[in-house]
C-alpha positions, 0 to 999 in steps of 0.5 A: 215739839219741845223737849218738855213735851217729849219728856212728858210723852215718854213719861206717860208711855212708861206709866202706861206700859207699867199698867199695860202688863197687869191688864194683859195678865188679868184675863189670863188669871181670871181664865185660870180661876174660872177653869179651876172653879169649873173643875171643882164644880165637876168634882162636886157634881160627880161626888153628889151623883155617887152619893145618890147612886149609893143611897139608891143601891143601899135601898135596893140591897135593903129590900134583899134583907126581906127575902127568905134564904131560898130566894137569896140562894136562887140569886146566889146570895146568903143572908150574911152577904146581905148583912155584910153589904148593908153594914159597909161604910156609906161611901161603899156601894153595897151592890158591888159586894153582892155582885162579886159574891154571887159571881164567885159562887156561880163560878165555884159551882161550875169549877171556874176560877178567875185567879182572884183567889187560890183555887184548890187543885183538881184531884186526880 
């Protein structure tokens, strides 16, 4: 081999080595972009499911507004509980509030306390 062909081949190796690194980084960067996109899509789907479930639960809570006071008392609720639940912001699940209030009344009726609020001391 001549000296010129050796210089040419070493120059070609240098040029190819400069372009080899980006070729190795490209699949890694592409994988990171794909992974970030999948995480974003999963978050959007989770949010969409939450909104759909909230709308369904809001409709169910609205049905309770048509019940009379006696029927609401049977399930441990009052008309103000239903009003509070349906006037909550859209992102709040109204059934959570209704379930909590019904449970609090049920426990209060049986004089049980879970420690969420200060319970009155028993009178001796």
